[in-house]
N, C-alpha and C positions, 0 to 999 in steps of 0.2 A: 421568452427561447428557452428551450430544452438545453441540457448538457451535450453540446453538440462537438463529439471529438473527431479530429481529422485524421482517422486511421481506420482500418480494418483489420483487426487481429484479436484473438481470443486473450483474456486476462481475467484471471480468479474468477472463471465462470461468468464473465460478462465479455460481449462481443461489440468492439466498438463499432463496428458497421450497423449492429441493431442500434445504437444510441444514435448516430448520425444519420442513419438513413440513405445514404450516399458513399460508394466506395471510391477511393483514390486508384490512380493507376497502379500496376503492379510494383513499380521499383519503390513508391511512396508507402505501399502496404508493408513492404520488406523491410524498410528502413524503419517505420514505426514498431516492426515487431521488438525490438530492442530496448522500446523505452521502460518496460516493466518486466521483470521475469519473477515468476510466482516463487515463493520462497520453497525451496525444495529440502532434503533432508539436512541436518546439521553439518556445519562445514570445521566441526572441532576436530580433534586428533583421532587417529584411527585407533588401532588394537592397544592394548597397554603393552608394556614390556614382556619378555618372554617369562612364562609362568604356565603351571598345569591349566590354569583357568585360561589363558590366552589360547593355548594349544588345543584346548576341547571346544573354544568358540570357533577357531577357525576351521576346525573339522567340522562344527556343526553349519557353518556359513556354506561350505563345499558341499555338504551332503543333502540329498533331497529330503531326509526325514528328519527333522530336528524337533520333532514333538516330544519326546521326551526329556530332551534339555529344557525346552520352554515350560513344561509341566514342573519341573525341579524349579526353575528360577521363578515362575508364579509363586510357588511355595515359599522360595525365600524373601520373596516382597514384603511378606508378613511375619517374618521372623522378628524375634525379640532382640534379634543382635543388629545393631547399626551397621556393622562392618558387611554382614550378609545382605542386608538390604541393599547397602551401596554397591555391592558387587553385582547382585542381581539386576540392579537398574542399569548399571554400567553395559552388563552383557545384553540384557534385552534392547537397550539402545542402539547397540552395533549389529546384534542380529536383524533388528527392524530397518536399519540403516542400508546394509550391504544386501539384503535379500529381500526384495519386494512382497515375494510371497508369503514370507515369514509375517507379515504385518496383520493378515487375517487370521493367522495361526494363533499368533501372540494374542488377540483380542478375543479369539474365541476360547482361547484357555483361562481368561478371566482376569488378565492383566491389568485392566485399564483402570479398574476401582482403587487396587492397592497402587499403581503409580500415581492417581490423581490424590491420594493420602500423602504420598510422599513429597509432592510439591509444596505441602504447607510444613516440611521439616524444619526444624530450627538448625540442622546443619547444611551450610550452603551447598556443599557438592553433593550430598543427596538431594537436596532440591533442584540443583542444575540437571543432574542425571535424570531426575522425575520429568522434568519439565522436557528435556532433549529427546527421551523416550516417547511421550507424548507427542511431539511434535512428528518425529519419525513415524508413528503408527497413523497420524492424522493424514499423512501421505496417501493413505488409501481412503477413497470416498466412502466405503462400506464402513469405516470406523467413525467418521465425524459426527455422527448422529448419536452415537453409543458414547463418544468422549464427551460430548456436551450433555446428555443425559446422565452421565454420571458426576455431574458436578463440577466439571473441570473449569468452566469460565472464572468463577471468583478466584480459586487457586493461581491460576495463570495471571490474572491481574495482580495479585499479591507478589508474585515473582517478578513481575514486570516493575511494581515500586520496591521491593527490597533485594531482588536477587544479584548475584554477581553478574558483570556485564554480559557472559556468554549466555546467561540464564535468561536476562532480559531481551537480548537479542531472539533469543529461541521462542520466549514466551510471545512475543511479537509475532513471529512467524507462526507460531500455532494457533493464536488468535485470527489470525489471517486465514487459517485454512477452515476454522470454524466458521468465519463470517461467510464462507461461500455456502452456508445453507442459510437462506432469506432470514428466517425468525431469529436467526442468532445474532445477526446484526444489532438489532435494538438491544437484546438482552446484553451484549457485550458493551455496548454504550452506556448502559444504565448500571452497569457494574464498574463504572470508573476508568475505564481502560483510555478514554480519548486524551486525559489530561497528561498522562504517563505516556502516551505514544508521542505528543507534542514535545513532551520535555525529552523524550528520546531524539526526536527530530532536531531539536535545538543543540544538546549536549553530547549526544553519543557520537562515536567514531563513525567512518563510511560505511560500513555495514549496517550499523545501527540506524543509521539516516535512512538508508535505502530500506531495511525493514518495515522502519516506522512509516515512512510515506507510502509504500505498498499497502500496508494493513490499513492507515487512513483512506487511502483511495477507495478501498473495497467497502469499509465503514459508513464512509461518509455518501453512499447511494441512498442510505436512509435519512429522509430528511432530518429527523430530530437529531441525529448525530451530525450533522453539518452544522446546526447551532451550537451544541456541544464544542466541536472544533474550534469554530470562532471564538467563544467564550472562553476557551483555554488559551487563546492566544496563538494560535495555528497559522494566520496570516502573515504574522511578522518572520518567523523562520522561513515561511515558504517563498516569500519575496526576497529574502536574502539569498536564498538559494537560486532563485532564478536570476538575479543579478549577477552571480558568479558563472560568467559564461564559459570558463575554462574548467568548470568541473563537471562530473558526470551526474549531477543532480539537477540540472535544469529542465529537462523533460518530465523528470517524475514529478517536481515541486509544480510544473504548470499543469501538469494533468491533474493533481490534486486541487488547484486553484480552480481550474474549469469546473471539477465536480462540486466545489463550494460555492461557486458565485451564483448557482441557481436560487440561493438564499438571499434574502434583502441584506441582512445583517452582514454576510460575507462580501457583498458587494462595496458596502460602507467600509468595512475594515481594510478592503484591498486599496480602495482610495486613500483612506488615512495613513496606511503603512507605505505609502508611496509607489503602489502599484503600477501607476498608469506609465510612468517615465520607463521602469524596468520593462514593460510589455513592449513599448514603442521602441526600445532599443533593440529586443528580439525581433521584431519585425524588420529593424534596418539591418542588423549584423549577425542575426542567428543561423541556426542551420534551416533547410527547408521545413522540417517538422516542427523546428520551434518558431517560425514565422508563422506557420499555419495555426498552430495553437495559441499563438499570441493574437492573432487576428478573431480566431471564434471567442476568446475571453473578452477582448475589446470591444467586439460586436454585441456581447450580453451586457457588458456596461453602458453601451451607448443607445441601445434599442428604445429605452424609456426615459432617458434622461439628457434633456438639451444642455445641461450646465457641464455632465460629463463630455459630451461631444465637443464643446468648447475647450475643455482641458485637454482632450486627447488632440485636437487639432493644433493648440498651442505647443504642443511637445513635438511638434514637426512630423507627426504621422502620416500627413498626405503623400509626400514624394516618395517615401519607402513602400506604401500601399500601392501607388501606382507602378512602382517596377514589379511589385509581386504580382498584381493584376495583369501584368502583361507577360511574366514569365515563370511563373509559379505552376504548380500542377493544376488540374482544372477546379479541385477543390479549394485551393489556395486562391486561384482568381476568383473565383465565384464568392469568396467570403470577402476578399479585398475589396472586389467591386461594390458588396453590399453596405461596407463600412465606408467606403470613399463617398458614397450616394448619400448615406446618413450626415457625415460630417460636411458636406456641401448644402447640405438643407438650410435655409435661413433660419436663424435662431428667432425666437418670439419678438424679442426686443427690436432687432432689426428689420423684422417684417413690419412692426409698427412703426417704427421710424420711417420706413419707405412709405408706408400709406399716408403718414402725415405730410412727408415732403411733396408728395402729388397733388 
C-alpha cells in the first residue's frame, strides 16, 4: 500500500490528493489544510534600533527601486570587515523578508554565493544572518536552484549542527525549501541533515519541532531518506509526539510516520517503539483528521502481517473502528471498513485449528 494521506491540500510541492487518489469532503479538506504550514520567512525580530542604517533600510523597503542599495550591500558581503559583512547580511535578510520582489533583485545582484560563504563563518551572529538571508531568498522559487547550485546544502547542514537555536530553525526551513526540488532531497539526505533534524525534533522548542517535522516529511518522500530517518531514531520522538494528544504536534508527527511506514524498517521501528497502542488511542479519542490518518497507518501495518493484525485487535481497535466506519467522513469510513475486514479475518493458526476440529 502506498502512502495514502487522508487529505487533499498542497504542502511543500506535494498534493495529498495526488497521493491518496481520493478526495475528502470539503470540510475535511479545510481541516487538513492546517496540518502542516510551509516554512515562510524568518520569524525573528524586525528592524534594528533607530540608526542611519535602519532609516535607509526602511526607505529602501518602501521604495520601488532599491537596486543601488542592494548592489552596495552585496559588495559589503565580501568586505574584509566582519562588522560590514554582518550589517550587510542583516540588511539583505530584512530586505528579502519584507519585500518579496527584492528576492529576485538580490539574487540577480550576486548575493547568494557570498551569503553561502557567511554560513560557514565562525562568528555565530554572522552565520545566523547568512542562514536567515538564504532562507528568505529561498522563498522565491526562481532562487532555489541557484542556492543549491551555489553549494548551500552542506553549509546549511553545518549550521543545523553548530548554529544558534535560531540558525538551526532557519537552516531547517531553508533545507525544506531546497528539498522542494526533487533532486535536492537525496543530496540533503546524503549531507547528514536527517540525524540533525531528528535531534531537533527530540530536543528543540515548539517551533524547532514543527520545522524539523515539516522538513522530514518533505525529505522522506525519497526512499533512501526513509531508511536514514529510521536509523537516526526518528520513530521514538514521532510516537511520543503522537501520544501527546493535547499538543499541536500530533497531526504533523502522524503524517511523517505515514510517510515512513512504506519502508519495512519503519514498520518494525513503529511497533518496537509502542506505536500501535498510540495509533489505536488516536482512532478512539483523536480529532477526525487524527482518526483517519491513524487508520491509514494501521492499515499499512496490517495488510501484510497477520501477527500485527492480532496486536491491533488486542489493543481494542475494533469498537472505535466500527464507530468511525459509521460516522466518519467517506474516506474515514472506507479505510475503517477495510481495516475491520482485515482484523476479522481468521488468523492462520485459528484456521488450521478449525480445520482439525472438523
